[in-house]
N, C-alpha and C positions, 0 to 999 in steps of 0.2 A: 682454560678449563672451567673456571668459575663462571664465565659468561655463558658457556654452553649449558651448564647445569641450571642457571637462572632462566635462560630461554626455554629449556626443556620443561622446567617446573612451571613456568608461566603458561606454556601451551597445554600441558597435561593437567594442571591444577592440583597436583599432588603434594607440592611443598607447603602451601598454606591454603586452607579452605577460604573461600570467599563468603564470609558470613557477614550479614548486614543487620544491625539492630536499629530500630527506630524508636523514637520517644513513645512511651506508653506501651510498648510491646512487652510481653512477659516471656520469660524463659520457662519452658515446660519443666515441672518438678518431677523427680523420680517418684514412682509409686512406692508407698510405704511397704516395708518388708514384713511388718507384723500385722498383716491383714487378718481380720477375724473371719473372713468368708473363704470357704474353700475355692480354689482357683478354677477347678474344672466344672463347676456347676453353671448351668445356663439359666440366668435370671431374666427370663422373658417376662414382660409385664403381665400378660394374661395367660400364662401357661397353666393348663389344667391337667391334673393327674388323672389318667383313665381309671375311673372308679371300679369298673368290673375287673380289670387286671389287678388293681391293688387288693381288692377283696379276695380274689382267687389266690394271690400270693400269701396274704396273711392267713387265710384259711388253711393253706398247706402247712403252716407252722404251728397251728393250734395243738396244744398238748405237749409241745417240745419242752423238756424240763429246764428249770432254771440252773444255770451254771455261771458263776462269776467269771467274767472275762471270756466266756464262750461265744462263738460265732458260727455254730454248726447245728445240724439237726440232733446231735448228741446232747446239746445243751447250749444255752445262751443267756446273757443278761439283757437288761432293757435296752441299752445303747447298742449292743451287738445285734439285737433283734431289728432295731431301726436301720442299722447299717446293712444288714443282709437283705431286708425287704427292698430298700431303695437301690441297692446294687442290682438286684434282680429286676426291679421295675424299670429303671432307666440308666443303669450303669454308673450311678453317682457314687463318688467316693467321699464319704462324710467324716467329720471328726469322730473319734472313737468314744468320747465320754459324753454324758448327758449335759454337763456344763459347756463342753465344746460345741455341742449341737445347738444349745441355747444361744451361745454367742454368735453363731453363724446364721441364725435365722432372724427374720423380722417379725416384730409383734403384730398380732392380729386380735381384733376385738372378738370376743367369744361368739357374738351374734353373727359375725361374718366368717366364722370358721368353716372350712370345707374339708372333705376327705383328703387325707394326705398331709394335713398340717400336724405339727408336733405338739403334744400336750406335756407340760412340765409340772413337776411336783417338788416341794421342799420337804426336808426332814432331817433327821440325824441330830447330833449334838449341837452343831452350829447353825441349824436351820438353812442349809444351803441346798441348791438344786442337786437332787440325788436320784431322780427317777424321770423317765421319759416314756411316752407311748405315742401311737399314731392315731389321730382322730379319724373315725370312720363314718361320722355323720349321726344324726339323731341322738346326740348326747352320749354316744358310745366311743370307746377307744380300745385299741389292741395294745397289749404290752406283755412283757415277761414278768410274771408275778413270782415272788420268792417261793411261795408254797405250791402254786398250781401250774407253774410254767407259763407258756404263752396262752393268754385268754383274752376275751372281751370283757370290759367292765363299763359301768355307768359313771359318768361324771357326777351324777346326783348322789352317788354313794356317800354316806357321811364321812368316811375316812378320806376319800379323794377330794371332797369339798373342802375339808379342813386343811389339806396340804397343797391344794391347787396353787400353781405359780404362774399360770398363763398359757396361752396358745401362740405358737409362732409358725411362720411359713418359710420353707426353704426355697420353693420354686414359685 
């Protein structure tokens, strides 16, 4: 009976896999579980966000009131606004907080910023990342402001210059 199992196992190859390691070969490592990048985003090297579609989507949310934790036309906060716009733009599922968005995006020099990049600001008691907007080009960005809701603002504004923390690109 044992001989039959050995012969059957050798023929089918199911008892012991035939793995061969040679000197200098490396065993592939498991991918880290605590990735900072959302798994469903397509990070193509030269992907460009369609500017006309981005502007049309952002414009449709202008005037939407600010609501902490909100992600609808009834009200939204800054990261909710970014999430809603990118979900509508290209079905991307992004981190929910401004800090999470910052961790998942790659830094960009301000001179190389293009529409669709994210603009981050610091503030609060511990001077941490607490606000995000979408760069629209020509020094303007769209965001959910506490007092006015979703609006366009200038990066040259004194307040935003003082709290500016950088521009980052998701795609």
